C-alpha positions in Angstrom: 94.3 68.0 21.9 93.7 67.3 25.7 92.9 70.2 28.0 95.7 70.9 30.2 92.9 71.6 33.1 90.3 69.4 34.4 86.6 71.3 34.7 87.4 70.9 38.6 90.2 73.5 38.1 87.7 76.4 37.2 86.0 76.0 40.7 89.9 75.5 42.9 91.1 78.7 40.6 87.6 80.6 42.2 87.9 79.0 45.9 91.7 80.1 46.7 91.2 83.4 44.5 87.9 84.2 47.3 90.3 82.9 50.1 92.9 85.1 48.7 90.9 88.3 49.1 88.9 86.8 52.2 92.3 86.9 54.0 93.3 90.3 52.4 89.9 91.3 53.6 90.9 90.1 57.1 94.2 91.1 57.6 92.7 94.8 56.9 90.7 94.6 59.5 92.8 93.0 61.9 95.3 96.3 61.5 92.8 98.5 61.7 90.2 96.9 64.9 93.2 95.1 66.2 94.5 98.2 68.6 91.2 98.9 68.9 90.5 96.0 71.2 89.9 96.2 75.1 93.1 92.6 74.5 94.8 95.3 72.7 94.8 97.9 75.2 94.6 95.2 77.7 92.2 95.8 79.8 91.5 93.3 83.3 94.9 92.0 82.5 96.7 92.3 86.3 100.1 94.2 86.1 103.1 91.8 88.3 104.2 94.1 91.1 106.8 93.7 93.3 104.6 92.5 96.2 101.1 90.9 95.5 99.5 93.6 96.8 95.5 93.0 97.1 92.9 95.6 97.0 90.3 93.3 98.0 91.6 92.7 100.9 92.6 95.6 101.9 89.2 97.6 100.6 86.5 94.8 100.8 88.0 92.8 103.5 89.8 95.0 106.0 87.5 98.3 105.0 90.6 100.9 104.2 90.2 103.9 102.8 90.7 105.4 98.9 93.0 108.0 100.9 94.6 105.7 103.3 97.2 104.6 100.7 96.3 107.3 97.6 96.7 110.6 99.7 96.9 113.1 97.7 94.1 112.0 95.4 92.0 115.0 96.4 94.6 118.0 96.5 97.2 116.3 93.5 96.7 115.8 89.3 98.1 112.3 91.0 96.5 109.5 93.2 99.6 108.9 94.8 101.8 105.7 96.3 101.8 105.3 99.5 105.5 105.4 101.2 106.8 101.8 102.7 106.6 103.3 106.3 102.2 103.2 105.5 102.7 99.8 104.7 104.2 98.8 107.5 102.2 100.6 109.9 100.4 97.7 109.6 103.0 95.3 108.7 104.1 96.2 111.4 102.7 94.1 113.7 100.8 91.7 110.8 102.1 89.2 109.2 105.3 90.1 110.0 107.5 87.2 109.1 105.4 86.7 106.1 107.7 85.4 102.8 105.4 87.3 101.0 106.1 91.0 102.7 109.9 90.6 102.1 110.1 93.0 99.5 108.3 94.9 102.2 110.0 94.9 104.7 113.7 95.0 103.0 112.7 98.3 101.5 112.2 100.2 105.0 116.2 98.8 105.6 117.0 100.0 103.3 115.8 103.4 103.2 114.6 102.5 99.1 110.7 102.6 97.8 109.0 100.1 96.3 109.0 99.9 92.0 105.2 100.0 91.7 103.8 98.7 87.8 101.7 101.7 87.0 98.3 99.6 85.9 96.6 103.0 84.8 98.6 104.6 82.6 97.3 107.9 79.9 99.8 109.0 77.1 102.2 112.0 77.9 100.5 114.3 75.8 97.1 113.7 78.4 96.9 116.0 81.2 95.1 114.6 83.8 94.3 115.8 87.2 92.8 113.7 90.2 91.7 116.3 92.4 89.0 118.6 90.4 87.6 115.0 89.4 86.9 114.2 92.8 86.4 117.7 93.7 83.8 117.8 91.3 81.4 114.8 92.0 83.4 112.2 90.2 83.9 108.8 91.8 86.8 106.7 91.9 85.4 103.9 90.7 84.2 105.4 87.6 87.2 105.6 86.2 89.6 102.6 88.2 86.1 100.1 88.1 85.4 97.7 91.8 89.1 98.3 92.6 87.8 96.5 96.4 87.1 93.6 94.0 90.3 93.0 92.4 92.7 90.7 93.5 95.4 91.8 91.7 94.8 95.0 89.9 93.6 96.1 86.8 93.1 98.1 83.9 89.6 97.9 84.2 88.7 101.1 81.8 89.7 101.4 77.7 90.9 104.5 78.9 91.0 106.1 75.0 90.1 110.1 74.2 87.0 108.4 73.1 86.2 107.3 76.3 87.5 110.8 78.3 85.4 112.7 75.7 81.6 110.3 76.3 81.8 111.5 79.8 82.4 115.2 79.4 79.9 115.5 76.8 77.2 114.9 79.2 78.8 114.4 82.7 75.9 114.3 84.9 75.1 110.5 84.4 78.3 110.5 85.9 78.3 112.6 89.1 77.7 111.0 92.7 76.8 111.8 96.3 80.5 113.7 97.6 79.5 110.8 101.0 79.7 108.3 97.6 82.6 109.1 95.6 85.0 106.7 97.5 82.5 103.9 97.5 83.0 101.5 94.3 79.8 99.6 94.7 77.5 102.5 94.7 75.6 102.9 92.3 72.8 105.2 90.8 69.3 104.7 92.2 66.2 106.6 92.7 67.0 108.3 95.7 70.1 109.6 93.8 69.8 113.9 93.4 69.5 114.0 89.5 72.2 114.9 87.4 70.4 118.3 86.3 71.3 118.7 90.2 74.8 117.5 91.1 75.3 119.6 87.9 74.4 122.6 89.4 76.0 121.6 93.5 79.2 120.6 92.2 79.1 123.8 89.4 79.5 121.5 85.9 78.3 123.2 82.5 78.7 126.6 80.9 81.7 124.9 78.9 81.2 121.6 76.8 84.5 119.6 75.6 84.3 119.3 72.4 87.5 118.9 71.3 90.7 117.5 72.6 92.8 120.8 73.5 91.5 120.9 77.6 93.7 117.7 77.8 96.2 117.9 74.9 98.7 120.4 76.2 
């Protein structure tokens, strides 16, 4: 009786089984690693806004300080968003007829706020206070990146719990002098005070963040 399968069928079966195994392993790897990638977390994805506000133009180009728009960042848990009147401080004089700024003019005329879309969004169970981080020497760019180089705003860091824990377990290297907190281009140099000196200046230490109880309130 002649053989049903040719000898090459053994090779084809082995290749097929190996391919299925590789496909299954790849699927499991993607299921596990996919949500942990920057792509899944939308890192460096520009967020559509009602007005394409450019930090690059306003901060790097015109020299606006972060606190001109985010006025509550030093005293509140939230950095705050500027009211339309803040925008119109300048734009009642410049670019007064620009179509790009029509939503801003309508917001003022109708007394309705602009609805900005959140760029950095933490889970509801995580508590973050901007003011205490600013008071303790953490610069804006440590979490938000070089915002003054962003033509359109995007999330620069993953902002995962691991990201926070890495800093809280060793905060010294992340601290900077008070006059450099809002400088998004600041980098540690040989003249920068040592981390130990900054820890002492800001009275940071004595309690290490080894669990999630501080953020998970």
